[in-house]
N, C-alpha and C positions, 0 to 999 in steps of 0.2 A: 495394912496399908503402910508403906514407908512414908515417914514424915520427919522433917528436921526443922529446927528453929533457926532462923536467920534474922538479921536486922538491917534496916535501911541506913546506910552510911552516907557521909558527906558527898562522896563521888556518885551516889545513886540519885541525887536530887536534880531537878530541872529548874528552870526560871520561875515556874509557878509554885515552887516550894513543895512539890510532891515527887514521888519516885518516878523517874523518867522511864519511858517505854523500854529502852534497851536494858535497863537494870532488871526488869522482870525476866527478860531472856537470860541474862547473866546468872541470876539467882536460880532459875529453872535448871540450867546446866550444872550449877553447883550442887543442887539437890540430887540430880541424876548421877553425877560422878561420885558423890558420897555414897549413894546406894551401891553402885558398882564396886567401889572400894571395899565396902562392908561384905560384898559377895566374893572378894578375893581378886578383883580386877581393878587395881590402881592404874594410873596412867603408865607407869613403868611396865606393868603386865600387858597392857594393850600394845605398847611398843614392842615387847617381846613377841607377841602374837602377830605383829605387823598388820593390825587392823585398827580402825578408829571409827567412832560414831560420827555421822555426818547428817546435818539438818538440811532439808530441801525446802521447807516451808514452815513458817510460824504464824500462829493466830493468837492474838491477845484479846481477851474480853475483860473489861473493867467494870467493877461494881461499886467500889469505894476507894478513897485515896489512902496512900501510905505516905507518912511524913517522916522527917529526919528522926532517927533512932527508934522508930516503931519496930517492935519485935513481931515477926510473922511466922506462922507455921507454914511450911511449904511441903505439900505432899507430892508423891510421884506414883503414877499408876499407868497401866497399859490400856490405851484406847483402841489399838489395832495391831495386828501382827500377821505376817505371812507365815505359811507353814514352815518354810525354811529359815525364817527369821531375817531375811534380807531386807524387808520393809517393816516399818513400825510407825505407829502413832503414839506419841508420848503425851501424857497429861500431867500438868502441875497445877495445883490449886493453892492459892495464897489465902490464909485465914488470919484475921486479927480478932482476938477475943471471940473465937469460935464463929465468926461471921465471914462469909466468902467475900474477899476483896478483889481478886482477879483470877483468871483462868488462862493458862498457856497450853495450847495444843500444838505439837510439832510433828511434822512428817519427816521421817528420816530413814536412814539405812546404815550399812556398814561399808567403809571404804578400805579396800586392799591398799595398804600404804606403799607397796612396791609397784603394782600394776596401775594404781590410780584409777581403779574401776570399782564399781559396786560389787560386793561379794556377800556371802552368807557367813554368819559367825560360827566359830567352833561350838561343838555340843555344850560345853560348860557355860559359855556365854549365853547361848540360846536358853539353857536351863535357868539362868539368872533372870532372863527376860520373862520366861514363862512363870517364874515364881512371883512376879509382881501381881498385885491386885488388879483385876480387870474392871474398867469403868462400866457403868450400866449400858452405855451405847457402844460397847466394844464391837469391832468389825474385823472379819478375816480379810486380809489384803492379798493381792496377787504378788508373786515373786518379782523382784527387780533383777534377778540374775538369769541370763540366758545360758542354758545348759548345753548349747550346741557347740 
């Protein structure tokens, strides 16, 4: 399972002195992009490929609070994937002291940066997706790409 350590910074806090909801989304993306960079797909590589990940829906579940400067482990796993890789469900779990703090599940796909339409990723990117650990509730998704 891919996992990275991040911390709650000043800009991540809300009025109630805990991490704001959009900070969970930001840190989820940070963990995902760190994974892809380790697999050889930095942002500059995605630009060369003329594709980029796009999120269509996010769901956040909260179990405990995160406060300023708390260090958290953020995991990245695959909760769903279409055969061609055009649709995906991504799962990030936030743990502090080995206890589940929050879970982010995002539905997404790949955007062709020139056509501005959903596409499927090149084989190497799909391979990086398939190399991710699958969640216990993993589902196969239908394709987002019309082959007509």
